mmCIF file of the N, C-alpha and C atoms, coordinates in Angstrom:
data_MODEL
# 
_entry.id   MODEL 
# 
loop_
_atom_site.group_PDB 
_atom_site.id 
_atom_site.type_symbol 
_atom_site.label_atom_id 
_atom_site.label_alt_id 
_atom_site.label_comp_id 
_atom_site.label_asym_id 
_atom_site.label_entity_id 
_atom_site.label_seq_id 
_atom_site.pdbx_PDB_ins_code 
_atom_site.Cartn_x 
_atom_site.Cartn_y 
_atom_site.Cartn_z 
_atom_site.occupancy 
_atom_site.B_iso_or_equiv 
_atom_site.pdbx_formal_charge 
_atom_site.auth_seq_id 
_atom_site.auth_comp_id 
_atom_site.auth_asym_id 
_atom_site.auth_atom_id 
_atom_site.pdbx_PDB_model_num 
ATOM 1   N N  . MET A 1 1  ? 99.500  109.847 77.625  1.00 0.00 ? 1  MET A N  1 
ATOM 2   C CA . MET A 1 1  ? 100.088 110.690 78.644  1.00 0.00 ? 1  MET A CA 1 
ATOM 3   C C  . MET A 1 1  ? 100.248 109.918 79.954  1.00 0.00 ? 1  MET A C  1 
ATOM 4   N N  . MET A 1 2  ? 99.248  109.133 80.294  1.00 0.00 ? 2  MET A N  1 
ATOM 5   C CA . MET A 1 2  ? 99.263  108.357 81.531  1.00 0.00 ? 2  MET A CA 1 
ATOM 6   C C  . MET A 1 2  ? 100.383 107.313 81.508  1.00 0.00 ? 2  MET A C  1 
ATOM 7   N N  . VAL A 1 3  ? 100.601 106.705 80.362  1.00 0.00 ? 3  VAL A N  1 
ATOM 8   C CA . VAL A 1 3  ? 101.653 105.692 80.224  1.00 0.00 ? 3  VAL A CA 1 
ATOM 9   C C  . VAL A 1 3  ? 103.023 106.330 80.440  1.00 0.00 ? 3  VAL A C  1 
ATOM 10  N N  . ALA A 1 4  ? 103.232 107.498 79.889  1.00 0.00 ? 4  ALA A N  1 
ATOM 11  C CA . ALA A 1 4  ? 104.506 108.197 80.058  1.00 0.00 ? 4  ALA A CA 1 
ATOM 12  C C  . ALA A 1 4  ? 104.734 108.539 81.521  1.00 0.00 ? 4  ALA A C  1 
ATOM 13  N N  . GLU A 1 5  ? 103.690 108.964 82.217  1.00 0.00 ? 5  GLU A N  1 
ATOM 14  C CA . GLU A 1 5  ? 103.819 109.298 83.635  1.00 0.00 ? 5  GLU A CA 1 
ATOM 15  C C  . GLU A 1 5  ? 104.146 108.060 84.458  1.00 0.00 ? 5  GLU A C  1 
ATOM 16  N N  . LEU A 1 6  ? 103.504 106.938 84.155  1.00 0.00 ? 6  LEU A N  1 
ATOM 17  C CA . LEU A 1 6  ? 103.790 105.693 84.864  1.00 0.00 ? 6  LEU A CA 1 
ATOM 18  C C  . LEU A 1 6  ? 105.219 105.224 84.612  1.00 0.00 ? 6  LEU A C  1 
ATOM 19  N N  . LYS A 1 7  ? 105.691 105.385 83.385  1.00 0.00 ? 7  LYS A N  1 
ATOM 20  C CA . LYS A 1 7  ? 107.076 105.022 83.085  1.00 0.00 ? 7  LYS A CA 1 
ATOM 21  C C  . LYS A 1 7  ? 108.040 105.913 83.848  1.00 0.00 ? 7  LYS A C  1 
ATOM 22  N N  . GLY A 1 8  ? 107.718 107.184 83.959  1.00 0.00 ? 8  GLY A N  1 
ATOM 23  C CA . GLY A 1 8  ? 108.559 108.114 84.708  1.00 0.00 ? 8  GLY A CA 1 
ATOM 24  C C  . GLY A 1 8  ? 108.638 107.752 86.180  1.00 0.00 ? 8  GLY A C  1 
ATOM 25  N N  . VAL A 1 9  ? 107.506 107.443 86.780  1.00 0.00 ? 9  VAL A N  1 
ATOM 26  C CA . VAL A 1 9  ? 107.465 107.059 88.187  1.00 0.00 ? 9  VAL A CA 1 
ATOM 27  C C  . VAL A 1 9  ? 108.222 105.750 88.388  1.00 0.00 ? 9  VAL A C  1 
ATOM 28  N N  . SER A 1 10 ? 108.038 104.821 87.478  1.00 0.00 ? 10 SER A N  1 
ATOM 29  C CA . SER A 1 10 ? 108.745 103.544 87.560  1.00 0.00 ? 10 SER A CA 1 
ATOM 30  C C  . SER A 1 10 ? 110.253 103.752 87.478  1.00 0.00 ? 10 SER A C  1 
ATOM 31  N N  . ASP A 1 11 ? 110.689 104.648 86.597  1.00 0.00 ? 11 ASP A N  1 
ATOM 32  C CA . ASP A 1 11 ? 112.107 104.941 86.456  1.00 0.00 ? 11 ASP A CA 1 
ATOM 33  C C  . ASP A 1 11 ? 112.659 105.573 87.732  1.00 0.00 ? 11 ASP A C  1 
ATOM 34  N N  . ILE A 1 12 ? 111.930 106.504 88.309  1.00 0.00 ? 12 ILE A N  1 
ATOM 35  C CA . ILE A 1 12 ? 112.359 107.150 89.547  1.00 0.00 ? 12 ILE A CA 1 
ATOM 36  C C  . ILE A 1 12 ? 112.502 106.121 90.665  1.00 0.00 ? 12 ILE A C  1 
ATOM 37  N N  . MET A 1 13 ? 111.519 105.247 90.781  1.00 0.00 ? 13 MET A N  1 
ATOM 38  C CA . MET A 1 13 ? 111.568 104.230 91.832  1.00 0.00 ? 13 MET A CA 1 
ATOM 39  C C  . MET A 1 13 ? 112.758 103.288 91.631  1.00 0.00 ? 13 MET A C  1 
ATOM 40  N N  . ALA A 1 14 ? 113.021 102.907 90.397  1.00 0.00 ? 14 ALA A N  1 
ATOM 41  C CA . ALA A 1 14 ? 114.144 102.007 90.125  1.00 0.00 ? 14 ALA A CA 1 
ATOM 42  C C  . ALA A 1 14 ? 115.474 102.681 90.449  1.00 0.00 ? 14 ALA A C  1 
ATOM 43  N N  . ARG A 1 15 ? 115.612 103.966 90.066  1.00 0.00 ? 15 ARG A N  1 
ATOM 44  C CA . ARG A 1 15 ? 116.851 104.691 90.374  1.00 0.00 ? 15 ARG A CA 1 
ATOM 45  C C  . ARG A 1 15 ? 117.022 104.880 91.874  1.00 0.00 ? 15 ARG A C  1 
ATOM 46  N N  . MET A 1 16 ? 115.932 105.179 92.573  1.00 0.00 ? 16 MET A N  1 
ATOM 47  C CA . MET A 1 16 ? 115.990 105.349 94.020  1.00 0.00 ? 16 MET A CA 1 
ATOM 48  C C  . MET A 1 16 ? 116.390 104.039 94.691  1.00 0.00 ? 16 MET A C  1 
ATOM 49  N N  . GLN A 1 17 ? 115.788 102.948 94.262  1.00 0.00 ? 17 GLN A N  1 
ATOM 50  C CA . GLN A 1 17 ? 116.092 101.647 94.846  1.00 0.00 ? 17 GLN A CA 1 
ATOM 51  C C  . GLN A 1 17 ? 117.565 101.292 94.643  1.00 0.00 ? 17 GLN A C  1 
ATOM 52  N N  . LEU A 1 18 ? 118.060 101.465 93.444  1.00 0.00 ? 18 LEU A N  1 
ATOM 53  C CA . LEU A 1 18 ? 119.452 101.145 93.149  1.00 0.00 ? 18 LEU A CA 1 
ATOM 54  C C  . LEU A 1 18 ? 120.400 102.028 93.953  1.00 0.00 ? 18 LEU A C  1 
ATOM 55  N N  . SER A 1 19 ? 120.122 103.311 93.988  1.00 0.00 ? 19 SER A N  1 
ATOM 56  C CA . SER A 1 19 ? 120.977 104.258 94.696  1.00 0.00 ? 19 SER A CA 1 
ATOM 57  C C  . SER A 1 19 ? 120.997 103.976 96.197  1.00 0.00 ? 19 SER A C  1 
ATOM 58  N N  . CYS A 1 20 ? 119.836 103.872 96.807  1.00 0.00 ? 20 CYS A N  1 
ATOM 59  C CA . CYS A 1 20 ? 119.768 103.668 98.254  1.00 0.00 ? 20 CYS A CA 1 
ATOM 60  C C  . CYS A 1 20 ? 120.281 102.285 98.647  1.00 0.00 ? 20 CYS A C  1 
ATOM 61  N N  . TYR A 1 21 ? 120.023 101.295 97.841  1.00 0.00 ? 21 TYR A N  1 
ATOM 62  C CA . TYR A 1 21 ? 120.510 99.942  98.133  1.00 0.00 ? 21 TYR A CA 1 
ATOM 63  C C  . TYR A 1 21 ? 122.031 99.916  98.136  1.00 0.00 ? 21 TYR A C  1 
ATOM 64  N N  . SER A 1 22 ? 122.632 100.516 97.111  1.00 0.00 ? 22 SER A N  1 
ATOM 65  C CA . SER A 1 22 ? 124.085 100.476 97.028  1.00 0.00 ? 22 SER A CA 1 
ATOM 66  C C  . SER A 1 22 ? 124.745 101.307 98.126  1.00 0.00 ? 22 SER A C  1 
ATOM 67  N N  . LYS A 1 23 ? 124.078 102.359 98.601  1.00 0.00 ? 23 LYS A N  1 
ATOM 68  C CA . LYS A 1 23 ? 124.638 103.196 99.658  1.00 0.00 ? 23 LYS A CA 1 
ATOM 69  C C  . LYS A 1 23 ? 124.437 102.612 101.050 1.00 0.00 ? 23 LYS A C  1 
ATOM 70  N N  . CYS A 1 24 ? 123.356 101.877 101.257 1.00 0.00 ? 24 CYS A N  1 
ATOM 71  C CA . CYS A 1 24 ? 122.947 101.523 102.623 1.00 0.00 ? 24 CYS A CA 1 
ATOM 72  C C  . CYS A 1 24 ? 123.055 100.046 102.993 1.00 0.00 ? 24 CYS A C  1 
ATOM 73  N N  . ILE A 1 25 ? 122.980 99.164  102.050 1.00 0.00 ? 25 ILE A N  1 
ATOM 74  C CA . ILE A 1 25 ? 122.923 97.743  102.381 1.00 0.00 ? 25 ILE A CA 1 
ATOM 75  C C  . ILE A 1 25 ? 124.315 97.135  102.242 1.00 0.00 ? 25 ILE A C  1 
ATOM 76  N N  . ALA A 1 26 ? 124.904 96.817  103.386 1.00 0.00 ? 26 ALA A N  1 
ATOM 77  C CA . ALA A 1 26 ? 126.277 96.313  103.392 1.00 0.00 ? 26 ALA A CA 1 
ATOM 78  C C  . ALA A 1 26 ? 126.347 94.795  103.225 1.00 0.00 ? 26 ALA A C  1 
ATOM 79  N N  . ASN A 1 27 ? 125.478 94.083  103.895 1.00 0.00 ? 27 ASN A N  1 
ATOM 80  C CA . ASN A 1 27 ? 125.573 92.624  103.917 1.00 0.00 ? 27 ASN A CA 1 
ATOM 81  C C  . ASN A 1 27 ? 124.282 92.018  103.381 1.00 0.00 ? 27 ASN A C  1 
ATOM 82  N N  . VAL A 1 28 ? 124.303 91.583  102.137 1.00 0.00 ? 28 VAL A N  1 
ATOM 83  C CA . VAL A 1 28 ? 123.087 91.049  101.516 1.00 0.00 ? 28 VAL A CA 1 
ATOM 84  C C  . VAL A 1 28 ? 122.808 89.600  101.913 1.00 0.00 ? 28 VAL A C  1 
ATOM 85  N N  . LYS A 1 29 ? 123.683 88.997  102.703 1.00 0.00 ? 29 LYS A N  1 
ATOM 86  C CA . LYS A 1 29 ? 123.500 87.602  103.089 1.00 0.00 ? 29 LYS A CA 1 
ATOM 87  C C  . LYS A 1 29 ? 122.543 87.435  104.271 1.00 0.00 ? 29 LYS A C  1 
ATOM 88  N N  . GLU A 1 30 ? 122.322 88.501  105.027 1.00 0.00 ? 30 GLU A N  1 
ATOM 89  C CA . GLU A 1 30 ? 121.412 88.422  106.164 1.00 0.00 ? 30 GLU A CA 1 
ATOM 90  C C  . GLU A 1 30 ? 119.975 88.616  105.709 1.00 0.00 ? 30 GLU A C  1 
ATOM 91  N N  . GLU A 1 31 ? 119.045 87.958  106.420 1.00 0.00 ? 31 GLU A N  1 
ATOM 92  C CA . GLU A 1 31 ? 117.632 88.051  106.049 1.00 0.00 ? 31 GLU A CA 1 
ATOM 93  C C  . GLU A 1 31 ? 117.040 89.424  106.332 1.00 0.00 ? 31 GLU A C  1 
ATOM 94  N N  . LYS A 1 32 ? 117.436 90.014  107.460 1.00 0.00 ? 32 LYS A N  1 
ATOM 95  C CA . LYS A 1 32 ? 116.836 91.270  107.888 1.00 0.00 ? 32 LYS A CA 1 
ATOM 96  C C  . LYS A 1 32 ? 117.869 92.383  107.850 1.00 0.00 ? 32 LYS A C  1 
ATOM 97  N N  . LEU A 1 33 ? 117.362 93.606  107.660 1.00 0.00 ? 33 LEU A N  1 
ATOM 98  C CA . LEU A 1 33 ? 118.233 94.776  107.695 1.00 0.00 ? 33 LEU A CA 1 
ATOM 99  C C  . LEU A 1 33 ? 118.593 95.109  109.136 1.00 0.00 ? 33 LEU A C  1 
ATOM 100 N N  . SER A 1 34 ? 119.807 95.607  109.325 1.00 0.00 ? 34 SER A N  1 
ATOM 101 C CA . SER A 1 34 ? 120.193 96.083  110.646 1.00 0.00 ? 34 SER A CA 1 
ATOM 102 C C  . SER A 1 34 ? 119.506 97.429  110.892 1.00 0.00 ? 34 SER A C  1 
ATOM 103 N N  . VAL A 1 35 ? 119.543 97.893  112.132 1.00 0.00 ? 35 VAL A N  1 
ATOM 104 C CA . VAL A 1 35 ? 118.938 99.177  112.480 1.00 0.00 ? 35 VAL A CA 1 
ATOM 105 C C  . VAL A 1 35 ? 119.616 100.297 111.690 1.00 0.00 ? 35 VAL A C  1 
ATOM 106 N N  . GLY A 1 36 ? 120.938 100.229 111.580 1.00 0.00 ? 36 GLY A N  1 
ATOM 107 C CA . GLY A 1 36 ? 121.668 101.235 110.820 1.00 0.00 ? 36 GLY A CA 1 
ATOM 108 C C  . GLY A 1 36 ? 121.287 101.246 109.356 1.00 0.00 ? 36 GLY A C  1 
ATOM 109 N N  . GLU A 1 37 ? 121.112 100.058 108.778 1.00 0.00 ? 37 GLU A N  1 
ATOM 110 C CA . GLU A 1 37 ? 120.705 99.966  107.367 1.00 0.00 ? 37 GLU A CA 1 
ATOM 111 C C  . GLU A 1 37 ? 119.308 100.527 107.170 1.00 0.00 ? 37 GLU A C  1 
ATOM 112 N N  . MET A 1 38 ? 118.391 100.203 108.080 1.00 0.00 ? 38 MET A N  1 
ATOM 113 C CA . MET A 1 38 ? 117.032 100.720 107.974 1.00 0.00 ? 38 MET A CA 1 
ATOM 114 C C  . MET A 1 38 ? 117.016 102.241 108.077 1.00 0.00 ? 38 MET A C  1 
ATOM 115 N N  . SER A 1 39 ? 117.800 102.766 108.997 1.00 0.00 ? 39 SER A N  1 
ATOM 116 C CA . SER A 1 39 ? 117.880 104.211 109.165 1.00 0.00 ? 39 SER A CA 1 
ATOM 117 C C  . SER A 1 39 ? 118.460 104.865 107.915 1.00 0.00 ? 39 SER A C  1 
ATOM 118 N N  . CYS A 1 40 ? 119.507 104.273 107.370 1.00 0.00 ? 40 CYS A N  1 
ATOM 119 C CA . CYS A 1 40 ? 120.131 104.794 106.160 1.00 0.00 ? 40 CYS A CA 1 
ATOM 120 C C  . CYS A 1 40 ? 119.147 104.792 104.986 1.00 0.00 ? 40 CYS A C  1 
ATOM 121 N N  . VAL A 1 41 ? 118.432 103.693 104.817 1.00 0.00 ? 41 VAL A N  1 
ATOM 122 C CA . VAL A 1 41 ? 117.463 103.593 103.722 1.00 0.00 ? 41 VAL A CA 1 
ATOM 123 C C  . VAL A 1 41 ? 116.365 104.635 103.902 1.00 0.00 ? 41 VAL A C  1 
ATOM 124 N N  . ASP A 1 42 ? 115.892 104.806 105.118 1.00 0.00 ? 42 ASP A N  1 
ATOM 125 C CA . ASP A 1 42 ? 114.847 105.788 105.392 1.00 0.00 ? 42 ASP A CA 1 
ATOM 126 C C  . ASP A 1 42 ? 115.314 107.194 105.020 1.00 0.00 ? 42 ASP A C  1 
ATOM 127 N N  . ARG A 1 43 ? 116.514 107.566 105.455 1.00 0.00 ? 43 ARG A N  1 
ATOM 128 C CA . ARG A 1 43 ? 117.057 108.891 105.133 1.00 0.00 ? 43 ARG A CA 1 
ATOM 129 C C  . ARG A 1 43 ? 117.271 109.042 103.633 1.00 0.00 ? 43 ARG A C  1 
ATOM 130 N N  . CYS A 1 44 ? 117.797 108.000 102.999 1.00 0.00 ? 44 CYS A N  1 
ATOM 131 C CA . CYS A 1 44 ? 118.084 108.045 101.565 1.00 0.00 ? 44 CYS A CA 1 
ATOM 132 C C  . CYS A 1 44 ? 116.799 108.248 100.762 1.00 0.00 ? 44 CYS A C  1 
ATOM 133 N N  . VAL A 1 45 ? 115.774 107.480 101.072 1.00 0.00 ? 45 VAL A N  1 
ATOM 134 C CA . VAL A 1 45 ? 114.499 107.595 100.354 1.00 0.00 ? 45 VAL A CA 1 
ATOM 135 C C  . VAL A 1 45 ? 113.894 108.978 100.570 1.00 0.00 ? 45 VAL A C  1 
ATOM 136 N N  . ASN A 1 46 ? 113.927 109.462 101.803 1.00 0.00 ? 46 ASN A N  1 
ATOM 137 C CA . ASN A 1 46 ? 113.378 110.798 102.085 1.00 0.00 ? 46 ASN A CA 1 
ATOM 138 C C  . ASN A 1 46 ? 114.116 111.872 101.296 1.00 0.00 ? 46 ASN A C  1 
ATOM 139 N N  . LYS A 1 47 ? 115.441 111.808 101.270 1.00 0.00 ? 47 LYS A N  1 
ATOM 140 C CA . LYS A 1 47 ? 116.219 112.795 100.526 1.00 0.00 ? 47 LYS A CA 1 
ATOM 141 C C  . LYS A 1 47 ? 115.938 112.694 99.032  1.00 0.00 ? 47 LYS A C  1 
ATOM 142 N N  . PHE A 1 48 ? 115.877 111.481 98.529  1.00 0.00 ? 48 PHE A N  1 
ATOM 143 C CA . PHE A 1 48 ? 115.622 111.270 97.106  1.00 0.00 ? 48 PHE A CA 1 
ATOM 144 C C  . PHE A 1 48 ? 114.277 111.877 96.715  1.00 0.00 ? 48 PHE A C  1 
ATOM 145 N N  . MET A 1 49 ? 113.246 111.617 97.517  1.00 0.00 ? 49 MET A N  1 
ATOM 146 C CA . MET A 1 49 ? 111.911 112.120 97.207  1.00 0.00 ? 49 MET A CA 1 
ATOM 147 C C  . MET A 1 49 ? 111.843 113.636 97.375  1.00 0.00 ? 49 MET A C  1 
ATOM 148 N N  . ASP A 1 50 ? 112.513 114.189 98.373  1.00 0.00 ? 50 ASP A N  1 
ATOM 149 C CA . ASP A 1 50 ? 112.537 115.643 98.551  1.00 0.00 ? 50 ASP A CA 1 
ATOM 150 C C  . ASP A 1 50 ? 113.167 116.323 97.342  1.00 0.00 ? 50 ASP A C  1 
ATOM 151 N N  . VAL A 1 51 ? 114.294 115.800 96.898  1.00 0.00 ? 51 VAL A N  1 
ATOM 152 C CA . VAL A 1 51 ? 114.974 116.386 95.738  1.00 0.00 ? 51 VAL A CA 1 
ATOM 153 C C  . VAL A 1 51 ? 114.104 116.260 94.492  1.00 0.00 ? 51 VAL A C  1 
ATOM 154 N N  . HIS A 1 52 ? 113.487 115.103 94.301  1.00 0.00 ? 52 HIS A N  1 
ATOM 155 C CA . HIS A 1 52 ? 112.620 114.895 93.142  1.00 0.00 ? 52 HIS A CA 1 
ATOM 156 C C  . HIS A 1 52 ? 111.468 115.902 93.151  1.00 0.00 ? 52 HIS A C  1 
ATOM 157 N N  . GLN A 1 53 ? 110.886 116.128 94.313  1.00 0.00 ? 53 GLN A N  1 
ATOM 158 C CA . GLN A 1 53 ? 109.770 117.079 94.427  1.00 0.00 ? 53 GLN A CA 1 
ATOM 159 C C  . GLN A 1 53 ? 110.245 118.500 94.135  1.00 0.00 ? 53 GLN A C  1 
ATOM 160 N N  . LYS A 1 54 ? 111.396 118.885 94.667  1.00 0.00 ? 54 LYS A N  1 
ATOM 161 C CA . LYS A 1 54 ? 111.916 120.234 94.436  1.00 0.00 ? 54 LYS A CA 1 
ATOM 162 C C  . LYS A 1 54 ? 112.264 120.463 92.969  1.00 0.00 ? 54 LYS A C  1 
ATOM 163 N N  . VAL A 1 55 ? 112.841 119.458 92.331  1.00 0.00 ? 55 VAL A N  1 
ATOM 164 C CA . VAL A 1 55 ? 113.162 119.570 90.909  1.00 0.00 ? 55 VAL A CA 1 
ATOM 165 C C  . VAL A 1 55 ? 111.879 119.716 90.097  1.00 0.00 ? 55 VAL A C  1 
ATOM 166 N N  . GLY A 1 56 ? 110.856 118.947 90.451  1.00 0.00 ? 56 GLY A N  1 
ATOM 167 C CA . GLY A 1 56 ? 109.574 119.048 89.756  1.00 0.00 ? 56 GLY A CA 1 
ATOM 168 C C  . GLY A 1 56 ? 108.958 120.433 89.874  1.00 0.00 ? 56 GLY A C  1 
ATOM 169 N N  . VAL A 1 57 ? 109.017 121.007 91.067  1.00 0.00 ? 57 VAL A N  1 
ATOM 170 C CA . VAL A 1 57 ? 108.480 122.356 91.277  1.00 0.00 ? 57 VAL A CA 1 
ATOM 171 C C  . VAL A 1 57 ? 109.248 123.368 90.437  1.00 0.00 ? 57 VAL A C  1 
ATOM 172 N N  . GLU A 1 58 ? 110.572 123.269 90.435  1.00 0.00 ? 58 GLU A N  1 
ATOM 173 C CA . GLU A 1 58 ? 111.392 124.199 89.650  1.00 0.00 ? 58 GLU A CA 1 
ATOM 174 C C  . GLU A 1 58 ? 111.121 124.061 88.155  1.00 0.00 ? 58 GLU A C  1 
ATOM 175 N N  . LEU A 1 59 ? 110.947 122.837 87.678  1.00 0.00 ? 59 LEU A N  1 
ATOM 176 C CA . LEU A 1 59 ? 110.623 122.636 86.265  1.00 0.00 ? 59 LEU A CA 1 
ATOM 177 C C  . LEU A 1 59 ? 109.278 123.255 85.913  1.00 0.00 ? 59 LEU A C  1 
ATOM 178 N N  . GLN A 1 60 ? 108.292 123.069 86.784  1.00 0.00 ? 60 GLN A N  1 
ATOM 179 C CA . GLN A 1 60 ? 106.976 123.659 86.542  1.00 0.00 ? 60 GLN A CA 1 
ATOM 180 C C  . GLN A 1 60 ? 107.060 125.179 86.528  1.00 0.00 ? 60 GLN A C  1 
ATOM 181 N N  . ASN A 1 61 ? 107.823 125.741 87.462  1.00 0.00 ? 61 ASN A N  1 
ATOM 182 C CA . ASN A 1 61 ? 107.974 127.198 87.507  1.00 0.00 ? 61 ASN A CA 1 
ATOM 183 C C  . ASN A 1 61 ? 108.660 127.723 86.250  1.00 0.00 ? 61 ASN A C  1 
ATOM 184 N N  . SER A 1 62 ? 109.693 127.031 85.808  1.00 0.00 ? 62 SER A N  1 
ATOM 185 C CA . SER A 1 62 ? 110.406 127.498 84.613  1.00 0.00 ? 62 SER A CA 1 
ATOM 186 C C  . SER A 1 62 ? 109.536 127.362 83.365  1.00 0.00 ? 62 SER A C  1 
ATOM 187 N N  . MET A 1 63 ? 108.703 126.340 83.307  1.00 0.00 ? 63 MET A N  1 
ATOM 188 C CA . MET A 1 63 ? 107.813 126.167 82.152  1.00 0.00 ? 63 MET A CA 1 
ATOM 189 C C  . MET A 1 63 ? 106.715 127.228 82.167  1.00 0.00 ? 63 MET A C  1 
ATOM 190 N N  . ALA A 1 64 ? 106.259 127.616 83.347  1.00 0.00 ? 64 ALA A N  1 
ATOM 191 C CA . ALA A 1 64 ? 105.204 128.616 83.464  1.00 0.00 ? 64 ALA A CA 1 
ATOM 192 C C  . ALA A 1 64 ? 105.724 130.001 83.070  1.00 0.00 ? 64 ALA A C  1 
ATOM 193 N N  . GLN A 1 65 ? 107.014 130.224 83.202  1.00 0.00 ? 65 GLN A N  1 
ATOM 194 C CA . GLN A 1 65 ? 107.598 131.533 82.895  1.00 0.00 ? 65 GLN A CA 1 
ATOM 195 C C  . GLN A 1 65 ? 107.977 131.655 81.434  1.00 0.00 ? 65 GLN A C  1 
ATOM 196 N N  . GLN A 1 66 ? 107.989 130.558 80.688  1.00 0.00 ? 66 GLN A N  1 
ATOM 197 C CA . GLN A 1 66 ? 108.343 130.608 79.272  1.00 0.00 ? 66 GLN A CA 1 
ATOM 198 C C  . GLN A 1 66 ? 107.170 131.156 78.466  1.00 0.00 ? 66 GLN A C  1 
ATOM 199 N N  . PRO A 1 67 ? 107.449 131.944 77.447  1.00 0.00 ? 67 PRO A N  1 
ATOM 200 C CA . PRO A 1 67 ? 106.353 132.431 76.587  1.00 0.00 ? 67 PRO A CA 1 
ATOM 201 C C  . PRO A 1 67 ? 105.765 131.256 75.806  1.00 0.00 ? 67 PRO A C  1 
ATOM 202 N N  . PRO A 1 68 ? 104.493 131.351 75.449  1.00 0.00 ? 68 PRO A N  1 
ATOM 203 C CA . PRO A 1 68 ? 103.857 130.254 74.689  1.00 0.00 ? 68 PRO A CA 1 
ATOM 204 C C  . PRO A 1 68 ? 104.558 130.073 73.344  1.00 0.00 ? 68 PRO A C  1 
ATOM 205 N N  . ALA A 1 69 ? 104.615 128.827 72.915  1.00 0.00 ? 69 ALA A N  1 
ATOM 206 C CA . ALA A 1 69 ? 105.245 128.504 71.630  1.00 0.00 ? 69 ALA A CA 1 
ATOM 207 C C  . ALA A 1 69 ? 104.381 129.003 70.482  1.00 0.00 ? 69 ALA A C  1 
ATOM 208 N N  . ALA A 1 70 ? 105.031 129.512 69.465  1.00 0.00 ? 70 ALA A N  1 
ATOM 209 C CA . ALA A 1 70 ? 104.312 129.980 68.266  1.00 0.00 ? 70 ALA A CA 1 
ATOM 210 C C  . ALA A 1 70 ? 103.808 128.779 67.491  1.00 0.00 ? 70 ALA A C  1 
ATOM 211 N N  . GLU A 1 71 ? 102.597 128.878 67.030  1.00 0.00 ? 71 GLU A N  1 
ATOM 212 C CA . GLU A 1 71 ? 101.993 127.754 66.294  1.00 0.00 ? 71 GLU A CA 1 
ATOM 213 C C  . GLU A 1 71 ? 102.078 127.973 64.814  1.00 0.00 ? 71 GLU A C  1 
# 
């Protein structure tokens, strides 16, 4: 169970990194991020994590409302 959870977190982080990088980082040749890029990445990561948390809550709520499976 722990391995599956770690894989899930790793997948989320990889998707977040790819998504925010492609949206926010314009010039990969510079060593440092510009202020605008840093701000964009900060907003992107916050939004990504907020949505992930809300989806998780909704999934838990929907699973709690389902009747138990017949054995």
